[in-house]
Structure formats: structure tokens, C-alpha cells
N, C-alpha and C positions, 0 to 999 in steps of 0.2 A: 744777967739776964735771964733770971727766971720767969716761968711765964704762969700767969694766972688765967681761969677761965672768966670771962666778964666779956660784958657789952663793950665795945671800942666805942668811943664817944667822939665822933667826927663830923664834919660838915659834907660827908660824901653819902650818893644813895646806899641804902641797903641792896644785898645781894644774896642771890639764891642759886642753888646748883640743880639743874633738871638732869636727870639721869633716865636714859633710855633703854629699852628691853623689847622683848617680843612678847606677843600673847600666844595663845594656844595655838592659832593658825600661822604664825610665822611672821605677823604684820608688825611693823614698829610702834612701839607705845611709849607714852611717858610712864616711866613705871615708878619714878620716885621724885619727890621736889624736895630739897634740903635747904633750910636757912643755912645763912653763914654762921660758923661757928668759931669764934676768935680767941685766940691764945693772946693775952695781952702782955705786952712787955715794958719794962722801964717805967712804970708808974703811969702808963697808958697813952705813952707818946708814939707807939708803934705796936702793931699787931698783925698776925698772921691768921689766915684762914684758910686751913689744911683741907683744898677742895678734893683732892683724889691722890691716892698713891697706889702703886703697883708693881710686879715684878714684870721683866720684859722677856719673853711675849706673854701679855695678860691673857687668863683665861675667863673669858666671860660666861662660860657653861655654868647652869646651876648657881650663878651670881656668885662664883668664887672669887671674882673681882673684888666685889662689894664687900664680902667677908674678909678678905685680906685687909682692905682698907680700914673697915671698922676695927678689925682686931688690932691693926698697927698704930691706929690712932689712940684706943683704948688703953693700950700698952704704956703710952707714955714714953715711948722709947723710938720714936722717930726724929732722927737728925735733919739736917737741912736735905739730905740727900738718902735716898733708900739702895741699899747693895743690889745689884743687878735688876735696878728698876728705874722708875720715873715717879717725880714729884709734880704735882700742880697745886701752886701757893698762889692765893693773892696776900698781897702786904701793903697796910697803910701806914702813911708817914706823916707825923705830925708837921707842923710849918717851922722851917728851919731844922728839922731833925736830920743827925748824922749818923748812920750806923757804923759798926766797928769795922775795920779794914779787915777782911777775911778771904779765905780761899777754900773753895769745896772741890774735891775730885768729882767733877760733874762738867757736864754741857749744858748750861743754861741758856733760856731763852726769856729775856726780861722785856716785857711790854708794858709800857706807860699807857693806861686807859683814864688816869685823871691828873690834871697838872703838870707839872714842869721838874725832872729831875736829873741831878748831875750824877754821872757815872765818873766816880774817882778811881784812878789806878795808882799801884803803888810808884811809878815813877814821878809821880808829882802832877799828872795831867788830868785835867777835869773836862766832860765834855757834856752838856747840855742836851737833854733829850725832853721831846714834847708828846702830847699824846698821839699815840699811833706808832712811835718809834720803837723799833726792836734792838736790843743789845744781844748779840751772840757771845755770851761769856765762856770762853774756854779755859776753866780753871786755873783764871789768874787772880792775884791779890788785888780784891777791890773793895770799894764802899760805895755808899748811895748816900745823897742829899736831897732832901726836898728844897727846891729852891724858892719856894714862896716864903714870905713872912707871914702871911695870913691865911693861906688855905692848904688842907690835907692835900697830899698826894697819894695815889693808889698805882700799883703796879701788879701785873701777873707774871709769875714765874714758872716755867715748866723746867725742871733738872732732871737730867737723865745721866746716871752712872758712867763712869768713864774708865779706861785703865789707866794706871799711875803716870802723871806726867813728869818726863824726864827732859832737862835741857842742860845740855852741855855737860853730860854724863851725873848731874846731878837731879836726884828724886825730890819732886814738889807735892807735898800730900796736903791733907786737909788741914787747915789754921783758922780757927774760929775768932782770934785774936782775944783781946782782953773784954772782960765785962761779960762774957757768956755764960758763967755758973748757970748750971740748971738745965743747959741746952744739950741733949744728949750727941754723942758722936754719932755720925752717919753710919760707921761700921763698915764702909766699903773701902778704908783705907789701908789694907793690910799687904 
């Protein structure tokens, strides 16, 4: 699952990220507008747009947060989660695409913004999510499947680092599953 920078070819509308800030008088302004920057996976059938990542609490003074994000992206070392921080990511899925079963050490908010997506858990269950539905994914082993045979689906995820997960005395850490070569570890699973 190595990533390449490319234009993701979907039937979904393009997106942009608006970043606010302050002018010299302390009034709110649109400081920057950034087009989507896609990392394309698996030959173009799935893509990530890394919208924003930062430590918690974020430092917005002097644009420290923007420098952190830009440096993290430029380093090529952003896993699915950032240690002691958050990641906001848009993910587009081709028709009938199923991602690998995986676990991150994070609390994730997954919001369907286009299409229908099935949340699949390692107990074998599958739950259909529609536009506007939100999954609160709590460091469980899971997968996502675009339910459509013809249209792309889009989700926005906000991932927040968590403490290690322990169930009945057993620790469950990050597990990217198979086929994820080239995707850096998150570095929060120590």
C-alpha cells in the first residue's frame, strides 16, 4: 500500500481547505486556501487528502501549527495517527473498494460525506452508513467498504491519539493488516 502523489480520478467534487487566522487588529481572516493534495493508493482506487495534523494542545501562535503540519507532511513520516495529536483526513473509495482490516491506537470520528460505506468489524458484523452518519471508532479492528457498484464514496476522519487499549489483560496496539507496505507506523504505540 505505498502512496504516490497524483490526482485522484473520481466522480466526486474537488475540495479545498480554508485556514483561518488573525489580521493585525485581531480580526478573523481567511489566511490560506489549500487545494486537496491526494496520496493515491492501490493503483488509484483509494486516496488520502491529509487536511491537517497537529499535537494536542495545538499552538496557533506564529503559525506554529501550520509549520508542524507542513513539516510532518513533507517528512513522509505521517502514519495514520500522530503521537499525542490529531489528524484530519479525507478518504475517497472507488466503487466496491474494501480496505484492509486494521487497528489504530486512536479514537476516530469517521463521517460519511458522499455515498454509502459499510463499517466492517472483526467479529464479522457489517453496518451500512449513509451521508451524514458518524462512526466513533474506538481503537477496534475494522475495515471500510464502499457499498456502491458505480459511484465513489468519501469520508472525513478525525483521529486522536489514545492511551494503549487493554481488554481482559491483553494489550491491543496498532495493526495495519496486510498490504500496507510504505505506510509509516504512527509511532504512538510504544
